[in-house]
N, C-alpha and C positions, 0 to 999 in steps of 0.2 A: 298141623296145626299145633297137637303135642308137644311136635320138637321144638316148636318156633320159642314157645312157652319156657320149654327147660332151659335153652339155650338163654332166653332172657335172663331166667332164676343164678344161671350158673355164674354171666354175665356181672350182676350186679353183686355177685360176691366177691367175685374180684376185684371188681373196683372199688368196692368197701372196705377191702382187705390192704387195697394199694392205697388209700387217703389215711388209714387209721396207721399206716407204716410212714408214709408222710409226715405227721403227727409227731411219732415215736420219735423218729429223725430230728425235728423241730426243736421238740424239750431236748434231745440230749445234746446239742449242740450249745443249745443255751446255758443250758448246765454245764457244759465244760467250758465258759468264758471266763479267761482268763484273772485272776485277782489281781486288785490293786495293792503296790509293794511299797515299802520307802525307795525316795529316790539312791542312786548311788553318786556320792560323790567321793573327788580328791583333792587334797591339799598337796599341791604341785611343787611349788620351791617361793619363797622369801627373796624376794630382790631390792637393789638401791636402798639398803641401810645406812639412817643418818642416826644422827643424837637423837631426832626426836621422832621420826616419819619411816616407815618402810612400807613396801608393796608386797602384796600376795597375792601369787598366781592359782588361781583353781580350778577345779571344771565340773560340772555336772553331767556327769557322764549319763544318764539314764532317770526319765522323773518317777519310772515305777509304775508308770499305767497311769499317770494324772497330772494334775500341771501343778507344776511349780510353782508355788504362790508366794516365796520370799526365797532368797538364799543371800549368801555373804561369807562373811568370815567372822569368827570370834575370836575375843586372846584376853587374856590374865597375866598377871606375874606369878599364877599358879598351873597348876597341869590341868588337863581336861579342861578347859574353859569351855561354856555353854552358852547360847541365846540369851538367858540371864546375867550372863555377863557384858564386857563390852562388845558390840558387835557392829556391823555394819550391813545394811538393809538395801539390797539393792535391786529389788522387784523381779522380775518373773522369767522362768525359760530355762532350756541347758546349753550348753555350752563350755569354753572356755572363758575363764573373766580374771579381770585384775581388781582388787581392791587395796587402797593408798591409806594405811594408818598413818593418825596425826596427833602430837600431843604426847607423846613417849615421853617416858622419863631417862636420859643420858644415863649412858653403862648398867644397862637393867635387863635383865633376860625377859623372856613373853614368849609366851605359848599359845600356838594359835590352830584353829583348825575350821576348814572351811563349813558348811553348812547349806542343806536345803528343805526348804519345808512343802511338802504335800495333804490330802487331804487324809492319810494314815500317820502323817506323824512329820517327825524330824530327824533327819540321816546327821552324823558327821562324817566328815576327811580325819585323816591320820594326824596326830599331833605333829605339828612342827615347831622345835623352838630357837632363836635369834638372841643373841646380844645388841642393843645399842651403844654406838658407838661413843667415846666419852669428848663431853667437850672441851675445844680447844680453852687453852688457859691463854690467854693474852698479858703479854707481858706489857705493864704500864708503863710508857715511858717517861723515866724522871729528870724534871727538868732540873738542871741546874743554875740557878740565878746567882745575882747578886744585883743588890739593892743601895746604891748610891744618893748622899744630900749634901746638894749645893744650895747654900743660901734660903735653908728652909723649904728646899723642891726637893723630891724625891723621886728616884728614876729605875729605871729595871733593865739589868741586861740579861741576856739570856747564853747563857756556855753551849756551844757550837763545837762537837766533836770531828774530830777531822775526819776527813775518808777520800776516796777517790768515785769520779762521778762523770756522768757524759755531756759536757756542756754545750748548749746551743740547741738546734734545731734544724731540720730540713722538711724539703717536702717534695723530695722527688723520690723514694724509695719508700713503702707503708714496710717493708721486708729490714731495714734497717732503724737503729737510735734513733730517739726523737723523733718520728714523723709528727708530724702537724702542716694538716694540708693548708693554713693561713702562715705556715710562715714567713720571713722575706728570706730574699737574700744573705740578707747581713749577717742574720740570726746564724749561719753557716761558717765554714762547715763543723759537723760535731768532733769535738774534740775531748781528751780525755785530760783534766784536771783533776790534781793531787792536791788536798790544802790540809796546814796545818789545823790545832785546837785555836776558835777564837772565841772572843763573845760579838753579840749583837744587840740591838737594841730593841728590846720587846715591842715598844709601839717607836713612830716617826719623833723626832725632837718636838714637843710643843710649846705652842707660846709661852707657857707659864717657865718653860725650864729656859726660855732664851732669855726672856728677860731678868731670870733671878742672877744669870753669865753675863748679859749686855746692856742690861739699863734700860732696854727700850724693847718696843716692838712694831714694825712697820709693815706688820700683813696687812691682806687685803680682806681674808675674811673673820674677823676678828673673834676672838675664842680664845680662852686659857686651853681649853684642853684638847684646843685643835689641834694642826697642825702649823709649825712657824711655817712661812712662806716670802713669798718675795723678798729674798733673798739669794745672793750670787755665789758660788764655790767660794771665792775669797773671803766672802763673808763668813761661811760657815768655818773656812780654814780658821778665821782669828777666833772665831767661838770655843772652838778644840783646843785651841793654843789656851787663852784663859782657864777653859774649864782643866783642862792638864794640873792650871800653875793650883785653883782652886781646890784639887783633890788628891792632887799626888799621883794619878792615875794616868796612864798612857791611854789618852782613846785618840782616835784617828776614822778618815772613813774607812767605809770596807771597800774591799777591791772589787772589781765587777763580778770576779769569780767566787766571791764571799757572797758578794749579794743574792746570789742564784743560788746557791748551793743551801743557803738559808731557806732562802722564799720559796725551794720545792721542800725542806722539810730535813736537812740533811740525811745522817742515813737512817731516818725514818720514816724516810719519801715514798707516800704511796704513789705515785707517777698522776696528779694533780694537774687539771689544765692552768688552772690560779692557785695561787698560792695557799690552799686548806682546802680546797673545793675543786670538783669540776661545774660546779653551780657558781657562777661569779659574782648572783648577788645573794649568797651565804658569806662572801670572805671581802666584797671591794664596795666601796663607794666610787661611782663613776657616772657618765654624762647623763643616763636613763633616772640619777636620782637626784638631779637638781642641777648639775654643775658647780655645785657646790663644795667648800669641804666641810668636814662633819668630824665630832669630838670622834679622838682616839679609842679602839677596844669597844665599838661598839660591834661590829661583826666579828663572827668566830674568827680563833686564831687557826693557823698552820700546826702540823704534827707539832713542829718544836713549841708550841705555844706563842709564837710570833704572831703581831697584831699590822694588819695594814699593807700588806709587802704587794698586794695589786691596792690602785685605785689609791683613793684621797687626795697624795700627789705623788708626783715623780720625785726620783730618791738622788743627790749626787752621789757618784763614788770618784774613789782617789783617779782610777783611770784616765787617759787619755784616751780619745775613740782610735780602735784601729782596725782594717781589717781583722778575720779570725785567721786562724792556719789552722793546719791537719795535723799538727806535732802533740805529739802529749806534753803536759806544763806541769810543774808543779811550784805551787804561791804564785800565780802570774800576778805581775802589778801593773799590766799594760803597757801600752805602748813607752818607749824613751821621748818620741817626738810627736809634736800634732798641736793643734789648737784651741780643741775642743772635748769638755769634760763628758763623760758618759754619765746619762742619769736614766733610770728604769723604773720600770712597775707602773706607769701608764697613773693618771689624776681623776681627779673629777668631773675633766674636762674629755676623757677618752672615751671611745666607743671598747666594748666586749675585745675585740681582736687586739688593742694598743694596750691591755689592759695583760698580755700573755707572760706569762715569768720568763722568758727569753727575747722577747721583744730588746732593742738595743737601740735606744734615743742618745742624742747628743746636744751642749748647748755650749755653748761662748761662757767660759767661766767667769765672765767680769758681768753676762747677763742678768736678771734675775725675774719669774714670773711667780702669778699666784696658782700654778700648777704647781712649781718645784720645792721640795723642802730637800732634806736629810733625813738619815739615822746613823746613829753612830755605832764604831765598832773599838774594841778595845783589845788590847792585850790581856793571853790570861797571866 
C-alpha cells in the first residue's frame, strides 16, 4: 500500500512539471511573435510619357505583416514627394500595379515615388524622375485670299498652292492609295496629278453675285446668299466672260482636278472623306437636310477655308467627261471630245455617298437643274 502511495505522489510531481513546461513554452512562442513592420515598396518604371500624362509601374513587395490599407504613387515638381503632395490612392493589397498620372504640364520635370500604408505607417519606394514631352506646335495655315468687288457685290477667292496628289478613288485594295469601299468604278483608276497654283472661290457663286453681273436671277430656291442654280454650263460661261470684262481678271471654271485638289484641302489635306470632315453633317447640306439649298458659309470650311464643296449644289467644271487613265498628268483639262461636262460635289438632293469628294457626275452643258450651280477659278 505504501508503495502505491509513493508512486502516485511521484507521478503527480512529474505531470505538474510537464504542464508547467507546456505553459512556459506557450508563453515563449507568444512572446516571439514577429513584429509588424512598414511595407516594402519598389518604384519600378515610368512609361508612356506624353505632353501631359505618364504611367508609373510599382510593386508592393511585402505588406510588413499587416494589411496594406492604401497604396499608389505620389509626385511633384520638387524632389521627395510625399502623400501630402499629388497622389493616387488605388486601394489595398500587394503586387505589381500601374498608376496613370494626368493633367501634367508639358516639358516639365516630375519626381515620383510609389507608396504603401499599413498599421505601422507609410513606406516609399525609390524616387524616379521623368520629363513630359513638349507640345507640338501646329503651324497655322496662312490662307491667302483676294476680295473682288463687282457692281457693289464683293466675293472672295482663295489661293491654292500647286502640288501633287493621288486623284480618284478605288474599292478593290485597302492597302493601295485612296481606298474607299463606296467608290464607283468611274472614280478610278487612282492616278498621280501635278497642279500649278490657282485661285478658287471661297463659296459657290451666289444669286446676289449672279444678279450683279447678269441682271436677272432664275434660281429655283430663291435667296441672295444661296448658290445660284438652274443655270446651264453655257450660261455660266457667259457669266464668266462678262465678269472678266467687268473686273479685268481671268476667271474660268475650275478643272476637275483643281476642284478635287481644292476640295481635299490641297497641300493641307487631312485625308477626310468629305470636304473638311469625316462627318458630312459638319460640312454639307444634303438630302437629310430637307432637299433644298441653303445660304453659303453656314457649315464648317475645309482645310483651306473653302465652304460647301460637298452638298448644297453640284458644281460645273470645265472638263468634258471621259474615263480616267492611270498615267500621271500635269494640269489636266479633261477630254478633248465628248458631249457632257463634269459636275462635282453632290447637292441638297444627294445622299451622303453621292457627296463624297471623288464622285464623278456629268450633265449636258445645255441643261439646267436646281441641283447644279458652279464655283469660280482664277489664274494667279
